C-alpha positions as CSV (number, residue, x, y, z in Angstrom):
1,X,81.5,103.7,75.9
2,X,80.0,101.4,72.7
3,X,77.3,98.5,74.4
4,X,77.9,95.0,73.3
5,X,75.5,93.5,71.1
6,X,72.7,92.1,73.6
7,X,72.8,95.3,75.8
8,X,71.6,97.5,72.6
9,X,68.8,94.6,72.1
10,X,68.2,95.1,76.1
11,X,68.0,98.5,75.5
12,X,65.9,98.5,72.7
13,X,63.5,95.8,75.0
14,X,63.2,98.0,77.3
15,X,62.1,101.0,75.9
16,X,60.0,99.1,73.6
17,X,57.8,98.1,76.6
18,X,57.9,101.4,78.1
19,X,55.9,102.3,74.5
20,X,53.6,99.9,74.3
21,X,52.2,100.6,77.7
22,X,53.9,98.0,79.8
23,X,54.8,100.9,82.3
24,X,56.6,98.1,84.8
25,X,59.2,95.7,83.6
26,X,62.2,93.6,84.2
27,X,65.6,93.2,82.8
28,X,67.3,89.7,83.9
29,X,71.1,89.9,83.0
30,X,73.5,87.3,85.1
31,X,76.5,88.8,87.1
32,X,79.2,90.8,85.4
33,X,77.2,91.5,82.2
34,X,76.8,95.2,82.7
35,X,73.2,95.9,84.3
36,X,74.6,99.1,85.6
37,X,75.9,99.9,81.8
38,X,72.8,99.2,79.9
39,X,70.5,101.0,82.8
40,X,73.1,104.0,82.6
41,X,72.2,104.0,78.5
42,X,68.5,103.8,79.2
43,X,69.0,106.6,81.6
44,X,70.7,109.2,79.0
45,X,68.0,108.0,76.6
46,X,65.2,109.5,78.7
47,X,67.1,112.4,80.1
48,X,67.6,113.8,76.3
49,X,63.7,113.2,76.3
50,X,63.6,115.7,79.3
51,X,62.7,113.1,81.5
52,X,63.6,113.1,85.3
53,X,65.1,109.7,85.8
54,X,65.1,108.4,89.9
55,X,67.5,105.2,90.3
56,X,67.2,103.6,93.5
57,X,68.8,100.6,95.0
58,X,69.7,99.7,98.8
59,X,73.2,99.8,99.2
60,X,75.9,102.6,99.4
61,X,77.9,100.3,96.9
62,X,75.1,99.9,94.6
63,X,74.5,103.7,94.2
64,X,78.1,104.7,94.1
65,X,78.4,102.0,91.1
66,X,75.7,103.4,89.5
67,X,76.6,107.4,89.9
68,X,80.0,106.4,88.6
69,X,78.8,104.3,85.4
70,X,76.6,106.9,84.8
71,X,79.2,109.4,84.2
72,X,81.5,107.5,82.4
73,X,79.0,106.2,80.1
74,X,76.7,109.1,80.0
75,X,79.0,112.3,80.8
76,X,75.3,113.1,83.1
77,X,75.6,114.0,86.7
78,X,73.6,113.0,89.3
79,X,72.1,115.0,92.4
80,X,71.7,114.0,96.0
81,X,68.3,112.2,97.0
82,X,67.3,115.5,97.9
83,X,67.8,117.1,94.7
84,X,63.8,118.5,94.4
85,X,64.2,121.7,92.6
86,X,67.8,121.3,91.3
87,X,68.8,120.9,88.1
88,X,69.7,117.8,88.0
89,X,67.7,115.1,85.3
90,X,68.9,112.3,87.3
91,X,68.7,111.3,91.0
92,X,70.5,108.7,92.4
93,X,68.9,107.6,96.1
94,X,68.7,104.8,98.7
95,X,65.5,103.8,99.4
96,X,65.9,103.9,103.3
97,X,66.0,107.4,102.7
98,X,63.7,108.2,100.1
99,X,60.4,105.9,101.9
100,X,60.6,108.1,105.0
101,X,57.2,110.2,105.0
102,X,58.9,113.4,105.3
103,X,61.2,113.2,102.3
104,X,58.4,111.3,100.1
105,X,56.0,113.9,100.6
106,X,58.4,116.9,99.2
107,X,58.3,115.3,95.7
108,X,55.2,116.0,93.9
109,X,53.8,112.4,92.0
110,X,55.0,113.3,88.8
111,X,58.2,114.2,90.0
112,X,59.9,111.7,88.0
113,X,58.6,110.0,84.6
114,X,61.3,107.1,84.8
115,X,62.4,104.8,88.0
116,X,65.0,102.5,88.1
117,X,65.4,99.5,90.6
118,X,68.6,98.1,91.0
119,X,68.8,94.5,92.4
120,X,64.4,94.4,91.7
121,X,63.8,91.5,93.7
122,X,64.1,93.4,96.6
123,X,61.1,95.4,94.9
124,X,58.4,94.0,96.5
125,X,59.8,95.1,100.2
126,X,57.4,97.5,101.8
127,X,60.0,100.7,101.8
128,X,60.2,100.2,97.8
129,X,56.9,99.9,97.2
130,X,56.0,103.1,99.3
131,X,58.4,105.1,97.1
132,X,56.4,103.4,93.9
133,X,53.3,103.7,94.6
134,X,54.1,108.0,95.6
135,X,54.8,107.7,91.6
136,X,52.0,105.8,90.2
137,X,52.5,107.2,86.4
138,X,56.5,106.7,86.4
139,X,57.6,103.9,83.8
140,X,59.7,101.3,86.0
141,X,62.4,99.3,85.3
142,X,63.8,97.0,87.8
143,X,66.9,95.2,87.3
144,X,68.1,92.1,88.6
145,X,70.2,88.9,88.0
146,X,68.4,86.6,90.3
147,X,64.6,87.1,89.5
148,X,63.4,84.4,92.1
149,X,63.1,84.9,95.4
150,X,63.9,82.9,98.5
151,X,60.4,83.3,100.2
152,X,58.6,82.2,96.6
153,X,57.2,85.7,96.2
154,X,57.1,86.4,92.2
155,X,58.0,89.7,91.0
156,X,54.9,89.2,88.2
157,X,53.0,90.5,91.2
158,X,54.4,94.1,90.5
159,X,56.0,94.1,87.2
160,X,53.8,93.6,83.8
161,X,57.0,92.2,82.2
162,X,60.1,91.2,81.4
163,X,61.6,93.1,78.9
164,X,64.7,91.1,78.3
165,X,66.5,87.9,79.7
166,X,70.6,86.9,78.5
167,X,71.3,83.9,80.3
168,X,74.4,82.7,82.2
169,X,74.5,80.0,80.1
170,X,74.3,81.8,76.6
171,X,76.9,84.2,77.8
172,X,79.3,81.7,78.7
173,X,78.7,80.2,75.0
174,X,79.3,83.7,73.4
175,X,82.4,84.6,75.4
176,X,81.3,87.5,77.5
177,X,81.7,85.3,80.6
178,X,84.1,83.1,81.6
179,X,83.1,79.2,82.0
180,X,82.7,77.8,85.0
181,X,84.7,75.3,86.5
182,X,83.7,73.6,89.7
183,X,85.6,71.9,92.2
184,X,83.6,70.2,95.2
185,X,86.0,69.5,98.5
186,X,84.7,65.8,100.2
187,X,82.7,66.6,103.8
188,X,80.4,64.4,105.8
189,X,78.8,67.9,107.0
190,X,75.6,67.2,108.8
191,X,73.0,70.0,108.8
192,X,70.4,67.5,109.3
193,X,69.5,69.6,112.6
194,X,70.0,73.4,110.9
195,X,67.0,75.1,111.3
196,X,65.5,77.2,109.0
197,X,65.2,80.9,109.2
198,X,63.8,83.2,106.3
199,X,63.6,80.3,103.7
200,X,67.1,78.8,104.0
201,X,69.1,77.1,106.7
202,X,69.9,79.2,109.6
203,X,73.5,80.5,109.5
204,X,74.2,80.3,113.4
205,X,73.3,76.4,112.9
206,X,75.2,76.1,110.0
207,X,78.3,78.4,111.0
208,X,78.4,75.5,114.0
209,X,77.7,72.6,111.5
210,X,80.8,74.1,109.7
211,X,83.3,74.5,112.2
212,X,85.2,70.9,113.0
213,X,85.8,71.3,109.4
214,X,87.8,74.7,109.2
215,X,91.3,73.8,109.1
216,X,90.6,70.9,107.0
217,X,89.1,73.1,103.9
218,X,91.6,75.7,104.3
219,X,94.4,72.8,103.8
220,X,92.7,71.9,100.3
221,X,92.5,75.8,100.0
222,X,96.8,75.7,100.3
223,X,96.2,73.3,97.6
224,X,93.9,74.6,95.2
225,X,93.4,78.4,95.7
226,X,97.5,79.4,95.4
227,X,97.8,81.7,92.7
228,X,94.7,82.9,92.5
229,X,92.5,85.5,93.7
230,X,90.0,84.3,96.0
231,X,86.9,85.3,97.9
232,X,85.3,83.1,100.2
233,X,81.3,83.2,101.5
234,X,81.0,82.1,105.3
235,X,77.6,82.3,107.1
236,X,78.9,84.2,110.2
237,X,81.1,86.7,110.6
238,X,82.6,85.1,114.0
239,X,83.2,82.0,111.6
240,X,84.7,84.2,108.8
241,X,87.6,86.1,111.1
242,X,88.7,83.0,112.7
243,X,89.1,81.3,109.0
244,X,90.7,84.0,107.5
245,X,93.2,83.6,110.6
246,X,93.6,80.1,109.9
247,X,94.4,80.9,105.9
248,X,97.0,83.5,107.3
249,X,98.5,80.2,109.4
250,X,98.3,77.9,106.0
251,X,100.8,80.9,104.0
252,X,97.3,82.7,102.7
253,X,97.6,86.5,102.5
254,X,93.8,86.5,103.7
255,X,92.1,89.5,104.7
256,X,88.5,89.5,106.7
257,X,85.4,92.2,106.1
258,X,82.2,92.3,107.2
259,X,79.2,94.7,107.9
260,X,80.8,96.1,110.4
261,X,84.1,96.9,109.7
262,X,85.4,100.4,109.4
263,X,87.9,100.3,106.9
264,X,85.7,98.1,104.4
265,X,86.7,99.8,101.5
266,X,90.3,100.2,102.1
267,X,90.7,96.6,102.6
268,X,88.4,96.0,99.1
269,X,90.6,98.2,97.7
270,X,94.2,96.3,99.1
271,X,92.7,92.9,97.5
272,X,92.2,94.7,94.5
273,X,95.6,96.1,94.2
274,X,97.0,92.8,95.3
275,X,98.2,93.0,98.9
276,X,95.7,90.1,99.8
277,X,95.2,86.5,97.9
278,X,92.1,85.6,99.8
279,X,89.2,87.7,101.1
280,X,86.7,86.0,103.4
281,X,83.2,87.7,104.2
282,X,79.9,86.7,105.6
283,X,77.4,87.0,102.9
284,X,78.6,90.2,102.5
285,X,80.1,91.0,99.0
286,X,76.8,89.0,97.2
287,X,75.7,92.9,95.3
288,X,77.0,95.8,94.3
289,X,80.7,94.6,94.7
290,X,82.9,94.5,91.1
291,X,86.3,92.9,91.1
292,X,86.8,91.5,87.5
293,X,90.1,89.6,88.9
294,X,88.6,87.7,91.1
295,X,89.2,84.1,89.7
296,X,88.4,81.9,92.7
297,X,84.9,81.7,94.5
298,X,84.6,79.3,97.8
299,X,81.2,78.7,98.9
300,X,81.4,78.2,102.5
301,X,77.5,78.8,103.3
302,X,75.4,75.7,102.4
303,X,71.6,77.0,101.2
304,X,69.0,75.7,99.7
């Protein structure tokens, strides 16, 4: 796979930061611009230098995506996160597993020369910091589309530099992302009584406030979303399930997925293959899910 010009620039910028002694650096690319492709190419470069590389994430979908893109782009295979002493140069592992003391203590502190943190806005959490502190001399690359955290903590408290940023507006202007066309549905939604949780509106309170308007929104979607591959983001699983039923009632083929869905992979595959027009979820599909065919997004989760 041939890298796009900005991906080449990003890779070179990352390697330059590391070579100049800024060992902990960030790559900021908007969603859809190929963050995984860039860090897979960086991984290939480092492996050719004889390095061992750890790719770390917090969700299974992210780990699978990283492993698949790595294999597709470079031909490199990866070991499980228990690959100590194996012949694999690359380890793809979940932070939940790696941060456990029993697992972490198996690795010498110089075992990995490079660590890549996918969705790096999570990197300040205790679990990530425990793993990163165990390998104090490793180069660290944090990759994210959203460097601004909701809790106002700054990634600059850990990362030394930002190696490269390619903005959404520039990507749209240069033809790598589709232009965003927004349509507002007028609702007199009263969220004045909604509490705050984790720096944003309480999902439960927002779900209650949204409830009286779901029928109206379903009707609007029947007009505007027909013929489009649509994803709907809602605040609660119960709200998502209820709204899914309403969409089917107005003639849209809708399905719902949530963190408890046993058949999540199956439903996502069926949606991609055209069995459903609309996919409802309660803020589940915000990270690590690739579906380029989606051409309409409905945000029913008021946020600060």
